[in-house]
C-alpha positions as CSV (number, residue, x, y, z in Angstrom):
1,M,-16.6,-124.7,49.7
2,A,-17.2,-127.3,52.0
3,E,-13.8,-127.0,53.6
4,R,-14.1,-123.1,54.4
5,G,-17.5,-123.8,56.1
6,S,-15.5,-126.6,58.2
7,R,-12.7,-124.1,59.0
8,M,-15.2,-121.4,60.1
9,A,-17.1,-123.8,62.0
10,R,-14.2,-125.0,63.9
11,G,-12.9,-121.3,64.2
12,I,-16.6,-120.1,65.8
13,R,-16.5,-123.4,67.9
14,A,-13.0,-122.9,69.5
15,F,-14.2,-119.2,70.2
16,V,-17.2,-120.3,72.0
17,D,-15.2,-123.0,74.0
18,N,-12.3,-120.6,75.0
19,S,-12.3,-120.3,78.8
20,I,-11.5,-116.5,78.2
21,T,-14.6,-116.1,76.0
22,N,-16.3,-117.5,78.9
23,L,-14.8,-115.9,81.8
24,V,-15.7,-112.6,79.8
25,K,-19.2,-113.4,79.0
26,G,-20.0,-114.5,82.6
27,V,-18.1,-111.0,84.0
28,T,-20.3,-109.2,81.1
29,L,-23.7,-111.0,82.2
30,L,-22.9,-110.4,85.9
31,V,-22.1,-106.6,85.6
32,I,-25.4,-106.3,83.5
33,G,-27.2,-108.1,85.8
34,L,-26.1,-106.4,89.2
35,S,-26.8,-103.4,87.5
36,D,-30.2,-103.9,86.6
37,A,-31.3,-105.8,89.7
38,S,-29.6,-103.4,92.2
39,H,-32.3,-100.4,90.9
40,T,-35.5,-102.7,92.5
41,L,-33.7,-105.0,94.7
42,R,-35.4,-103.8,97.8
43,E,-39.0,-104.2,96.2
44,D,-38.2,-107.5,94.6
45,V,-37.2,-108.8,98.1
46,T,-40.1,-107.4,99.9
47,Q,-42.3,-108.6,97.0
48,G,-40.8,-111.7,96.2
49,Q,-40.4,-110.9,92.5
50,V,-37.7,-112.4,90.1
51,R,-36.7,-110.3,87.1
52,V,-34.4,-110.6,84.5
53,G,-31.6,-109.1,86.3
54,H,-31.4,-111.8,88.9
55,G,-31.1,-114.5,86.1
56,L,-28.4,-112.6,84.2
57,I,-26.7,-112.7,87.8
58,I,-26.9,-116.5,88.0
59,L,-26.2,-117.1,84.4
60,G,-23.0,-115.1,85.1
61,V,-22.0,-116.7,88.0
62,F,-22.4,-120.1,86.4
63,S,-20.6,-119.2,83.1
64,I,-17.5,-117.8,85.7
65,L,-17.5,-121.1,87.6
66,G,-17.7,-123.0,84.4
67,A,-14.5,-121.2,83.4
68,L,-12.4,-120.9,86.2
69,P,-11.1,-125.0,86.4
70,H,-9.9,-124.5,82.7
71,L,-8.1,-121.2,83.9
72,I,-6.5,-122.7,86.9
73,E,-5.6,-126.2,84.9
74,G,-3.7,-123.7,82.2
75,L,-1.9,-122.0,84.9
76,E,-0.5,-125.1,86.6
77,A,0.3,-126.6,83.3
78,G,2.2,-123.1,82.5
79,E,4.1,-123.5,86.0
80,R,5.0,-127.3,85.4
81,Y,6.4,-126.4,81.9
82,L,8.7,-123.6,83.8
83,E,9.6,-125.9,86.0
84,L,10.7,-128.4,83.3
85,R,12.3,-126.0,81.3
86,S,14.2,-124.6,84.2
87,T,15.4,-127.9,85.1
88,R,16.4,-128.6,81.0
89,D,18.4,-125.4,80.9
90,E,20.4,-125.9,84.1
91,P,24.1,-126.8,83.1
92,P,24.8,-130.7,84.1
93,K,26.7,-131.2,87.4
94,E,30.4,-132.4,87.4
95,P,31.3,-135.6,88.9
96,E,33.4,-135.0,92.3
């Protein structure tokens, strides 16, 4: 039973720490926040009010920014892998 709980905990942690999950979460929070704040933006600026939508926008932006370095590193690693693979697949050069 403990093994099953441990596997489940690792799976949940892997899902939560996944860059794609964080990117989707950030975009979702950003869209919801923009949708909420867009209706009252003028009034909020003139009155100096901060609403929930503004907080969602901030959380969404930081979540997206947190996911980007991992995604960029993954793309660079994939590019290096493809370069290494293409050099390995080339036939050896014949001596002249």
